[in-house]
N, C-alpha and C positions, 0 to 999 in steps of 0.2 A: 504493500500500500504506500502511495506517495505521501511524504510528510506534509502536514498542514502548513501553508504559508500564511501566517497570521502573527499578531503580537508585535513586539519590538524587534526589528531586523536592521541593525545599523550597517551603514556602508563603511568599509574599511578605508584607511588612508594608506597610500603606498609608501612604505619606508624607503628612504634614499640615503646614500652616503654623500660625502662632501662633493663627489664628482658627478652627482645626479644618477648614479647607478642604482638600480632597484636592489634593495636588500631584503630578499625573501625570508632570510633567517629570522628577521625581526617580526615578521607577520604573525607567527604563532603566538608570541607574547601578547599582541594586540587582541587576537581572537580569544585567547584564554581569558583575558581580562573582561572582554565583552560578555562572554557566556557566564562568567562569574557574577556579573552585575544583573543577570536575569534576562539577557537577550535570548530570543528564540532561534537565532542564527545570525549570519552575516552575509553581506553582499559586496560586490564591486559595482561602482557607479561613477557618476561625474566627479565626486570629490575624491575618488581614487586616482584622479588625473588621467582617466582613460584616453582622453583626446590627445594627450601628450606622450602616450606610450606607443611603442611599436606593436605590431600584431603579435610577434613572438612574446614580447613582455606581457601583453595582456593575457595570452593563453597560459603562460607560466603562472601569472598572478591568480587566475581563476582556478588552475589546477591545484596550486598550493592552498588556496582557500578551501577547496573541497577536502583536501587532506586534513587540514586543521580542524574542520567542523565535523568530520566523519563520526557518526554515531552520537554526536552531541548536540547538533543543531542543523538548521537548514543552510545550504550554500546556494546563493543566487549570483549568477555571473552576468555582468554587464557586457553586452555583445553588440550594441548599436554601432553602425559603421556608415561610411559615405557611399558604399555600394552594397546591394543586396548580397552579392556573391561573398564578399568579405564577412558580412554579418552572419551569413549561414555557416561559413567555415568556422568562425569563432564559436557560434552556438553549438555546432556539432562537436567541436573539440571540448567545450565545457561539459557537454553531456557525457562524452567518453571519459572525462576526468572524474566524473562522479558528482557534478553539480546537480542540485535538485530542481533548479529552475533557471531560466535566463530572462534578462531584462534588456529592452532596447528602446531607444528613442529614434525618430526618423533622422535621415541625413541632415546635417547642419549647414552644408555649403550650398544647398539649392532649395528653393521653396517649391514643393511638389503639389500638384492638384490632388484632391481627396482620393481619386481612384488609384493614383500611384502610391500614395501612402498606404492604402488598403492592400495593394499588391505586395508591397514590401513586407508588411506584417504577416500576410497570408503565406508568403513563401517561407518566412522564418518558421511559422507554426507548422507548416507542412513538413519541414525537414528535420524537426526534432520531436521527441516524444514527451519531453518534460514541459511543464507549464511555461508560458511566455507572459511576462509582465510588460504591458504597453505603457511606456513612459512619455508623458508630455511635460518636458522640462522647459517649456517656452518662456517662462518667467525669467530665465537667465541664459538659456541656450536652445537652439533648435526652433521648430515651428509648432504652432498649435495643431492639435489633432481634432478634426471635427467629430462631434458626438455620433454622427451617423456612421462614421468609420468604426467607431468602437462598438456600436450596436451590431453592425454587420459581422465583425469579428466574433462577437459573443454568440450570435445566432449560428454561425458556421461551426465554431469549435467548442462552445459550451463553457460554463463558469469554472470548470476544473482545469481547463487548458489555457484560458485567457484571463488574466487579471489586469488591473489598471493602476497606474500611479499618476494622477493628474496634478500637475504643479503650475498650471497656467493661472495667472491672476484674472479675476478674483477666485481664489481656490475654492472657498466654500460653495458658492453658486455652481461652479463647474462640477463639484462632487455631487451636488443635488441633481443637476441636470443629467448626469450619467446614471445615477441611481434611478431616477424616475423614467428615463428613456428605456431602461432595461428591466423595468418592473421589479426593481430591487434584486435582480439576479447578478449584477456585476459585483465582483469582489474587488474592493477599492482599498489602496494603500496610500497613506499620507506621506508627504515629503517636505521639502523646503525647510529642513532643520527643526521642524516641530512648531513653527510659529503659528500655524493654523490648526494645530492638533486638536484642541478642545472643540472648536467649531466643527472640524471634520468628523470627529468622533460622534458628535450628536447627529450628524447627517448619515452615519451608518458605515464608516470604514471598518475594515477587519484588522488593520495593522498600520504600523508606521515605520518608515525607513529614514531615520535621521542620520547625521554624521555621528562620530564617536565622542566628540568633545564634551557633550553634556549628557552622556548616556545614563549615568545613575539617576539624574533628575527625570529624564524622559521615561525610564522604566518605572520610577515611582509615580510619575504623572499618569502613565498608562494604567498602572494598578489602581490608582485612586479613581480614575474614570470607570474602570470595570467594577469597582466596589461601590460606586455612587457616592464617594466621599467628597462632597462639594467644597468643604473647607480646605481639604488637602489639595484639591484640584487647583484652586486659584492661588493658594499659598505658593505652589510650585510654578504655576504657569506664568505668573506676572514677571518674576525675575528672569525666567527662561526666555520669554518674549523680548525683553529688553536686551538680552545678550544676543539673540539671533538677529535683532534689528541692526546691531553693530556690524555683523557679518554681511548682511544684505546690502549695506551701503556700497560695497565694491563687487557685487555679483559673485560669480564663481571664484574669482581671485580672493575676495573677502572671506568666503567660507574656508578656502584652502589655507590662507595665511593664519587665521585664528585657530583653526582646527589643528594644524601642525604645531603651532606654538603651544597650545594647551596639552596636546598629547606628548610632545617632547618633555614638557615640564613634569608630566606624570611618569616619565621614564618608559613610555610605550613606543616611542619612536627614537631612533638613534640621533636624528638631526631634525631641523625644521626646513630642510631643503625641499624646494619645489622645482619642477622642471621649468626652465626658462623658455621663452620670455614670459614675464608676468607684468601686469599693468599696475599692481598695487602692493605696497609693503605695509606691514603693521607698524604704525608710528607710536611713539612713546605715550602720547596723550590717549590714544585709543587703548593701548595696553593698560594704562592706569584705570580707565573706566571699566575695562573687562575685569580687572582685579576687584574693584569696588562691587560690581554686580555679582561676581562669583561669590563674594563673601555673603551676600544676601541669599543667593541660591543655596549655598552650603548650609546656611542657618535654617532655611526653610526645610531642606532635606532632613536635618537633625530634628527639627520640631515634629515633622510628620512621622519620622521613625520612632521618636520618643512616645508619641501618642499611641503608636501601634504596639509598643512593648507591653507585656503583661506587668501589672503592678507587683512590686516586691512583697514579701511576707510581712 
């Protein structure tokens, strides 16, 4: 039986040495930590710097992710590419390596008409047996995916084979539109760092795919939503939103700079190195604001955890 793709499924960050060489040996430490925090699995995606990796590096990263999660959690491989042929090759390689699902966004270098977007995803789904997550990351990269394309894919392949990760702004209304157009059959995952997680949860998502940098808080927030603990939900969500808003200022580069900074500080990455070129660097004033907000998020986490502990004798 295929594993359930649901819950908190963070996207890994690609470890790199000082020469921008991928350091796969450090990936296991990151995955071990994520699973220990309560993640249901891990994925590769845009904040894994996939657009800056070679095809060989991407295949190796996906294969190592499958090894690291084997028997412990779901492995989802990011396989989107500028050509259908390359996307299919990467998806098939991920399946052979043991990944439980693949995720793809449409090509980013050309704006395709809806029928070509549908053909791209149909070809991918036809060539692999594992579920395909259709990603619309157009709030920061790629193009929007029309809801009729999503409906057609779901009708053809079914909800066990096709899932969705809508990240086009405004996120909440897009989640509702997809939910309603598919008579609530679509299995929808949240993204964008968790900034719309509470709103999206109330609209019927089955899971969330944030980055790793605030993972303990995202797991606690997801658990609070599942438990209906409204006080804990907003205690955690408000500082988390403030933090993600700092990342969003610089788009994908902002996410990468902040995420690698924080994970390196946790000892989960060997360096903060990103593949060049980049358009934005983390400046000192932003770093100081991150630190102030992290203090508030950590305090909220501790308060929520303390309320959940049984009283002493």
